[in-house]
N, C-alpha and C positions, 0 to 999 in steps of 0.2 A: 525610477524608483521601486523598491520593493511593494508585491502584493500588498493593501491595506484593508480589502473588503473581502467578504465571502464571494467565492464565484458563482455565476449563475449554474446550474445544475445542468441548464440546456447548454450552456458553452462547453462544459466538461465533456458532456455526451458528443458533440460535435467534436471536439479536439481528438477525442478518442475513437472515434467513428474514422479518421483518418490516420491513425498511425496503426500498423502492420509490422509487428515486431518478431514475426516468426515464435511466437508463443511463449516467449520469456518476457513477460511483464514486470516481474517482480526483483527486488533486491535479493541478494544471496546471502548465506551464512558461511563464513570462512573460521576454521580454529585460530588463525592467527595471521600476522599480517606476512608470514612466510609461505602460508597457505596457497597454493597454485591451482587449488581446486577451477575447473571452468565455470562460468557463470552459471550456466542452466543447471548443471548438478549442485551448485551450492544453493541456486533458489529452492531446488527440491528440498536441501537440506533445513533451508528456513522454512518451509513448509511443515515440516516433521517435527521441528522445534515448537512450531505454533501448534500442532496437532495435539503433542506432550502435553503441553500447557493447558489445555484447553479441558482435561481430565475428565472424558466424557466416558459413558458406561456403552457396552453393546447394544445397538437399537437406537440410539440416540438421534436427533434431529437437530441440524445444525443450519445456523443463517450464515453464508457469505457476504460480507457487506463491502460492495465493490470489488466483484468476482473477475473483473479483468476478462481473460480469453479462458477461463476456467479451469487453468491447468492445477491450481492448487486444491479444489474440488475434485476434480477426477481424482487426483493421487491420494488424497485421504480417503475418497470413498473406495479406491480399489484396495487400501490396505486397512481398513474397518469397515464393520456392520454399522454403518449409519446411513441417513439421507440429507442431502443438501439442497438446500434452495439457494442458489447467487441471485445478488441483485445487482445491477449496473445502470448507469444513465445513458450508456452506450448502445443502441441498437444493433450496431455491428457486433459489438463484442457477445450480445445476447445469442446472434446468430452463429459466429465461431464457435463460442462455449458450447452450444446445443450441440453442433457438430463434434467438437471433441468429445463430450460425453459418451455421445452414441457410438464413436469409434471406438472407443475405450471399452463399450460394452456396459456401462451404468448409469445408461438415461434412465433406467427405471426408479433408481433412486437419487440420480443428480438432474435438478432442472436448472433455469435461469430465465428470470423474466428482468422487463425493463422497469425500473422500480427507484425512486429517490430514498435515500437511506434517512434521509431528514424526514421524512413522512411515508413511513413504511405500510404499504397495505395489508398486513397481518393484524391476526387478532391479538390481544395480550397474551403472554404465556404461550406462543406457539412453537418456540423451539428451547431445546437444553442447553443450547450455546450458541456463542455468536464469536466470529473473528472478522479482522479487517486489515487486510496486508496492505499498508501504505494508503489505504484509500481515503482515509480520515484525514490526510492532507488536503483534500478538496472541500471541505466540508466545515461546515458550522459545527465544532467538537461538541460544546453542549448540547444541540439540539440533536445529533447523530448520537450521543451518548445516551441521550434520555430515551429515544427510540429502542436502542439495542436494550438499554434496561426494562424498557415495555414489554417487548416481545419476545424476552427469553424467561424462563421459570426461575423462580427462587431456587437458590444453590448452584445456578448455571454459571459457567465462567465466561470470560469475553476476553480475547488475545487479540492483542493489535500493535502494529509497529506505527509510528510516528515521528517526525523529523522536529528538531527543537534547534534553535537558535544560540550558538554559543558565542557569539560576539557580544550579547549583552546589550544590544539595541543598536545603534547607529553603526558602529565601528566596519561591521562588512556590507553597508548597503548599496557599496558603488562595486562589490565584488562580481567576479562572473558567476559563481553559484548562486546569489542572490537574483541577479538578473534570470537567470533560468529558472529559478522558483517561480518568479513571476510568470514567464513564458508559458508554465506547465499549469497555470491558473491553480496555483496553491493558495489556500487561506492565510491570513497572518501567522507566524511562526509563532509557538509558544515556547517558553523556558524550560528549563531541565526540570524545576520541581513543581510544576503547574498540575501534573494528574492528581495529586491527593485532593485539590480542590475540585478540578472537573469531573472527577469522581464522587463526592459527596453531593456535588450537584444533581448527579444523574440518581442518585439512591443507590448507588455501586460502594463496593468495599475494593481497597488496594490489596492485592495480594504481592504481586512485587512490581515494581520499576526498574526495570535492568537496563543500563547504558550497554548498547552494543555499538557504538559508532564505529571502534575499530574493526568488529568482526564481520559487521555489515555495509556500513555505508563509504567508508573509505576504500574498502578494497572493491565495491560496486564500482566506486568512482576510478580507480585503478584500472578496471578493466574496460570499462566505459572509453577511457583515454587510450586505451591501447587498441581498441575496436575502431576509433576514430582516427586515429594513426595509421590503421591500415586501410581506411577508406570506407568503413564499414558504419553507415548510419541507422543501422536497424534499431539500436537502443535510443538513439538521439535522433529522431526523426526528423526528416527537412522542415516539417512544418512548425517544430519548433524552433530550429536554428534561424529558419527567415523570420520567425516574428523578433528576434532580438535586434537591437539596433546596430550600425554597422560596425561599429568598435567592436562589439561583443561576438559579433557573428563571426567578425575576422578572427579574433581571439582563439576561438573553440574549432574552428575549421583550420586554421595555422598552428596554431600552438596546442592543440589536445591535451598535452602534459599539464597543462594549467589546470585541468580537472581533477588530476591526482595529486596535486598538493593544495585543494580546497578543503581546507578544515573548518569553514567556518559554520557549518551546521554538523548536529549531532543526531543520531537515531537512538529511539528507546523503544524495547519490547516492554509492553505491559498487559499484565495480566491482572483482571479485574474479577470481583464475584458479587452476583445479586444475592443480597442476605435472605 
């Protein structure tokens, strides 16, 4: 069955401690379904889109909510005069992200720490803006958005990516992609039009909710399918595959093209603002 409850942050952290995906942890952004940009470059492009929507001024302080291996934070810091604190529930990610920042020469402005985004260890109004690349899919969205709203200053922007269920309920419950969502410890999926209510509950205003399913999710799944067909499990780690039931484990191993036609989920690029 699909995930029905909010996963324990400790379990999410332990899961990501086991994943070593060579630095490419996030989705990519492609201009069209015909765009053949490699995933790593497309992931950088999505980071650039998010940074542009943050609308920060020089010298701004940002919080990366669910920083992963630190690739987006390092990229943003190398391109702009900002300071960034990244948080994650994975101790291994904190270590690797710190090494990445040091190697890129931005450790004086970019740091990472072990912290739960639903209970951040920061004072009110600590940051000018916040972003969350796919990380909110593991959280209680209301709790996370309230915390994000608390730690950013008035006028600050929040930019995030999130997944939503395109089946409208039970139609896709037994699809491969829904079982993968469960294996990846995702929170219950939202609907396409849920963000105005979620934002209002957190005291945030909606600037834009953009459906980027074709630009982001379907192309990412296409490239994942291509990698699996070539025997590369770096982006769909064995710890995820092994947690599937036998039927779906065999499906993803033997027919990776099934991912390329999995249109049960959609992806949103959400820009919010604290009044």
